[in-house]
N, C-alpha and C positions, 0 to 999 in steps of 0.2 A: 426743282421741277415740281409743279403742282397741278392739280386738276380741280375742276368744279365739283364740289361735294355732291355725291349722288346717293349716299347712304342715308335714308330717311330717318334712321334711328339715332343719328349722331347728336342732333340738338336736343333730343328727348332725354339725354343723359346729363344735362346741364347741372343739376344739383350736386353731382359728384365729379363728373369728368365729361366735358363736352365732346371729347374725341372718341369716335367709333372706329370704323375701318377706312374712312376716307384718308387720302394723303394728308399728312400733317402740314399745315401752312408754315411757311418759313418763319413767320413771326412767333410761332409757338414752339419752334425747335430750338430749345435753349440748353439742352443737356451737354455736358462736357465729356471729354474722353475719360477723365478721372471718375466721373460719376458712373460711367458705363463699367469701368473697372470694378468699382465697389458693388455694383448690382450683381455682377457675376461672381465676384469673390464671396459675397454674402450667401449666394445660393449654394455654394460648394463647401463652406465651412460647416460641415454637418457630420454627425456621428456615423452616418452610413458609410462615409469614405474611410473611416478608421477600419470598419469591418471588412470592406472590400479590399483594402490594402493588405489585410492579413491573409487574403485568399491565396496569394502566391506561395507563402510559406506553408499553409495547410495543404496545398496541392503538391508540395514536395520540392519547391525551388529553394535555393539558399537565399539568405537576406540580400546578398549582393546581386544575385540574378533577379530577384524580385524588384529591387530598386531600379535596376537598369531598364527592365521592361516597362515599369511604370513611367520613368522619366522619358524614355525614347518614344514609347507609344503615345503619350500625351502630346509630344511635339507634333505628331501628325494630326491627331484628333482635334487639338486646339487650334492648329493652323487652319483646318477646314472650317472650324467654327468662326474664326476671324473673317474668313472669306464670305461666309453667309451674312455676317453683320454688315459687310459693305453694301449688300443689296438694299437693306433698309435705309442706310445712310444716304445712298445715292438717290433713292426714289421717294422716301418718306412714307412708304407703304408697308403694311404688316406682312408677315411671312406667308400666311395662307392665301391672301389675295395675290401676292406675287406668284404663287403657284398657278394662277389662272393663265399665265402666259404659256406655261408648258401643257397643262391639262385641259385648257378650255374654260370658258366662263362657267359652265355647269359641271364640267368634268372635275374641276378642282374641289367639288363638294365631297368627293370620295376621301381624299386624305384629310380634308377639313373635319369630317365627321369622326374619323379615327382619332385625330388630335384632340377633338373636343371630349370624347369619351375617356381617353387615356389620361388627360390632365385632371379630370375629376377623380379618377381612380387613384392617381398619384397623391392627391391631397390626403385622402384617407390613409394610404399606405405610409406616407412620410410622417403623419401625425402619430399613427399607431407605433411605428418603429421606435420612437423616443420615449414612449410612456413608461416602460419598465426602467429606463435609465433615470427618468425624473423621479420615480418612486424610490429608486436606490439612493439617490442623493438626498431626498427628503428624509429617508431613514437615517442617513449620516447626520442630519440636523436634528434628529430626535422626533421626527414626525412620521408616524406610521399610518397606514391606510390600505384598504383593499380596493375592490371594484369601484366603490363610490368615489374614492379619491382619484382613481384613473379617469372616471367620467368627468370629474370636476376639472382636473388638469387639462383633459382633452377639450372641454368646453372653453376654457380660458384661451388656449392656443387657437382654437377654431374661430372664436369671436374676434380676436386680435388680427389674424391673417385675413379674415373676411372683410373687416372694416377697412384695412389698408387697400385691399384689392378693389373694393367698391369705389374708392376715391381715385383709382387709376394710376397712371404712370407717375404723376408728379408726387403723390404720396409714397409710392414705392421707391422712387429715386431719393426722396428725403430720408425715409427710414433707413435705407441701405447706406446712404452717405454718412449718417451720424452714428449708426450703431455698429457697422462692420469694423471700422478702425478700433473701437473698444473691444470688440469680439476678437480681433486679431491679437491685440495686446494680451488678453486673457489666454488665448491659445498659445502664445509664445511661452508664457509662464507655465502652462500645463505641459508643454512639450519638454521644457527644461526639467521640471520636476519628475515627469514620467521617465524620461531617459536616464535621469540620475539614479533611479532606483532599480534598473534592470541591467542584466549582463548580456550584452548583445552577442549573438553567435553568427558571425558573418558568413561562414562558408558551409555550415551544416545544411543538408537537404536530404529529404527522403527519396526523391526521384533518382534512382540509381542509373537507369538507362537513358540513352539519348531520346528514345521514343516517348518515355514518360515526361521528360523535360519539355519536349516539343508540345505535348498535349497541355501541360501546365502553362507554358508560355502563351499559347493561343487562347486558352480560357481566360487568362489574366488580361490579355490585350482586349478581349471583348468586354470584360466586366469593368475594368478601371483603367485601361490603356487607351487605345484608339477609340474604342466604343463609347467611352464616357463623353468625350467632346461631341461625337456624332449624335449621341442621344439628346443633346440640347439644340440641335439644328432647327427643329420646327419652331422654336421660340425666338430665335436670334433677332430677326428684323423687327419684331414687335417692339423692341426697346431701342435699337439703334436708329429707328426712324425719327426719334426725337433729338438726335445729335445735331448741333449747329451746322447749317449748310457749309459754312466756310472752313470747318474742321477738315484737315487733310485725311484722305483715306488711310494713309499709313498710320496715323494716330489712332483711328478707329480700330484698325486691324490689331495693332499691338495692345491697345487697352482691353479689348474684349478677349483676345487670345490669352493674354497674360492673366486677366481676371479669372479665366477658367483654369489655366495651367498651374499657377502658383498654389492656390489652396488645395487643388486636387492632388498634386504630387506631394505636397507637404503632409496633408493628413493621411493619405494612403501610405506614404513612407513611414509615418509614425505608427500606423497600424501594423505594418510589416515588421518594424523594429520590435514592437511589443510582442507580436506573435513569435518571433524568432527567439525571444527570451523565455518562452514557455507560457505565455498568457493564453494560448489556444486561439480559437476562432473568433472570440469576442474580446478583443483588447480594450474596448471602451469600458467594460466592466472593471478591468484593472485600473484604468485611468481614474474613474470616478471614485474608486475606493481608496485613493492614496493622497488626497489633498488636504484633509483636516480643515484649516482655516480658509481654504480656497473653495469650500463646499458651495457657498452662495454664488460666487462668480461662475463656478462650473454649472450650477443649476441654470443660471441665466444663459450661459452659452448653449446648453443642450436645448433649452426652450427656444432660443433664437434660431437655431438651425432650421426646424420645420417651417417657422414663420417666414424666414427669408427666402426659403425655397417655394413654399406654397402660395405666397402672394404672386409669384410669377406664374404658377400653375393656374390659379384662379383667373388672373387677368388674361393670360393667353387663351384660356378656355372660352372666355366670353368673346374674344376676337374671332376665334375659330367658328363659334356658333354664328356670329354675324356674317362671317365669310361664306357660310353655306346657305345663307338666305333667311335665317330666322329673324322675324321682324319684331324685335324687342329692343329696348334700350340696353346698352352694354351693362349698366349697373344692375338692371333687373336680371339679366342673364347670369351675372356674377352671383346674385342671391340664389338663383336656381342651382348653380354649380355647387355653391356652399352647402345647400340643403342635401343634395345628392351625396356629396363627399361626407357629410355628417352621418348620413344613413349608412354609408359604407364603413365608416369608422365604428359606429355602434355595433355592426355585425362583427367586426374584427375583435372588439373588446369582449363580446359574448362568446365568440368561437375562435380561440387563439390558434388552434390547429389549422382552421380554414385560412386564417390570416397569413400564416407561414406559407401555405400552399399558394395563395394568391400573390404574395410577395415574390416567390420564386417564379411565378408565371410572368409577372411584370418585368422581371429582369430580361425576359426574352423579347421585349418590344423592339430591339434593334433590328429584328428581322424585317420590319416594314420601314423603319426610318432610313436605313442605309440605301435601299432601292429608291425611295422617294427622293433622298438627297442626291443620288446619282443622276436622276432625271432633271431635277431643278438646277443642279450645278452645271450640267452639260448645256441645258437649254439657255441659261442666262449668260454664262461666261464664254461658251464655245459657239453656240449657234447664233445668239443674238449679240454677242460681243458687248454685253452690258447695256444695251440700248432697248428701252421699252416704250411703247405707247401707253403712258400712264392712264389717260382718260379711257382708253380701250379696255383696261382691266375692269372698269365699272359699267361699260356700255351694255345694253341689251344684247343677248347672245346673237341675235340676228344682225346686229350692226358691228359687234366687236371684231377687231382684226384677229382675235384669238379663237373665234368661233364658239360654239356651244359645248361640244365634247370632242376632245382630241383623242380618238380611239387608239392611235398609235402610241401616245404617251401612256395611256392607261394599260395597254397591252404590255408595254415595256415595264411598267411598275409591277403588274401582276406576275410576269415571268421573273422579275428580279426578286419578288417575295419568295417565289418557289425556289429560286437558286439560293437565296439566303437560308431558307429552311433546310435545304439539302445538305448544307455544310454548317449547320448549327448544332452545337452540343450543349443544350440548355439544362437547367436544373430539373425541369419537368420532362418526363419521358416522351410526351408528345412532341416536344421541341428538340428532339434528337434525330437529325436527318441521316439518311443512309450513307451519304458521302462522309459525313463526320465520323460515324461509327466505324465505317470501313477503314478510314485512314487514321486509326489510332485515337479516336475520340477527340480529334482536333476541332477547333472552332474558327473558321474563317468566314462566318456568315456576313459580317460587315463588309468584307472585301468582295465575296462572290455576288452578293445582292447588289452592291453599288456598281460593279463592273458590268454585270449582265444588264441591269436596267439602264444605266447611263450609255453603255455601248449600243444597245438596241435602239434607244431613243435617238441617238445620233444618226444611226444608219437609216431608220425609218423616216426621220424628219427630212432627210435629204433625198428620199425616194419619191417617185411620182407614180400614179396620181395621188393627190391628197385624199384622205378618207372622209 
C-alpha cells in the first residue's frame, strides 16, 4: 500500500538517503527478515545489558530466579515489539507518522517531540557508558590515557555512528548485516571464557522475605524484562517499513522479536551469572579483565555496541523530527541530532556525577513509552483492525480523516503517564510514585500506564460525540 509523497523534504535528502517520512515505495522495500534480525540483534549486543542483567542478583534474587524473570519477561516484551514491527511492514510508514491515526495529524507531534529529544539524549548516554570500558581494555593493551583519550575515543565513535546514520537505512542495514555476525562470534567466545572462570551460585539470594523478592522481580521486569522490549517500540516501524512487501507477517514478527529476545536474554543472563559469582554490580569490568589475547576483539565488541545502537537513535530521531513538521532534509536533521548528542556527551565527560544521575533518569523513560504504546496498539489492532487510510496520514489536518488533534487520545496518554508514574519505583526519587512505595517499592509502571492509556482510549474512542 503506497501513497503519493507529500513530505517536501524527502527528495532534498538525495545525496545520502532519498527517503524521509513518506511511505516507502514497493520497489525500494528490499530488506529481508534476516536483515531485520541482525539490526535488532546488533542494537542489543551491548555492555549495558550485562550490567542490567546483574541487577536481579544485586537486588537479592538468586541466579535461577533472575534468569527465569529475564527469560519470561522478555517473552512478553519482545512479542509486543514484534507486533509493532508488523505496522511498519504492512504500511511502509514510520512509527511516529503511524501515531497520527491515534493522536491526529497535529496531535501526534506531542509523542514525536518526546521521541526526538530522548533519542538525542540516548546517543550521548550510550557513548558515555562504554568509555571507561574502552579505556580499561586499552590499558590491557598497554595504552594509557586520561580525559584526552576519552575525548578521542568518543570522537571516533561519534563520527562513525553519525556517518552511518546520515546515509540512512540502507547503510544501517549493511553495517548490521556484516558486523553483527562477527560480533556474535566474539561474544560466544567471551561467554565461554568468562563462565569458565567463575563459580556460579545458583540458589543464593539476599532477599529473604516474599515481599523483598516481589519488589526485586518487579524492578527487574521493568529494567531488563518486559520493559526492555517495550522501550524499543517507538523505533520499530522505522525499519520494518523497508521489508519486502511479499514477506509474510509471521516472518517479520519472529525475525524482529527474536532479534530483540536472543541478545537481550543472552547478555543479561551472562551479567547475572557473573554477578552471582561475586563480580558485583559491574560484571563487564570482570569480563574485560580476563581475556588476554582476546583484548583487541573485546575492544572492537565494546566499541561496536554504542555504534550499532546509536545509528538507530540518530536515524529515528531525524524521522521523529520530520514527523512533527520540521522542514529540513532528513540528513541535515541527523547532523543537528549528532551535534546535540556530542554536546551532551562532552558535558558527561566533564561532569561524571551528573552523567550518572542523568543515566538513572533515562532509565525511567518507560513511564511515557508504555502509555503511548497502549494507545497506539489499541488504536491500530483493536479499533481499526489493522486498516489505515495511508494518504490520510499525510493530508492537511482539515482534510485528514484523522483530524488535527484527537484530544481523547491525548487525554488517555496523559492519564496513562500519571498512572505509570504512580506505580513506578525508579532510581531517581522523583520517579518513585506513591502506589509503588506503598506497595513495597514494587514497579508495575509499564503495566499500569499501558492499561490505563489503552483502556481509556478504547472507551473514549467508542463514545459520542467526537471531540
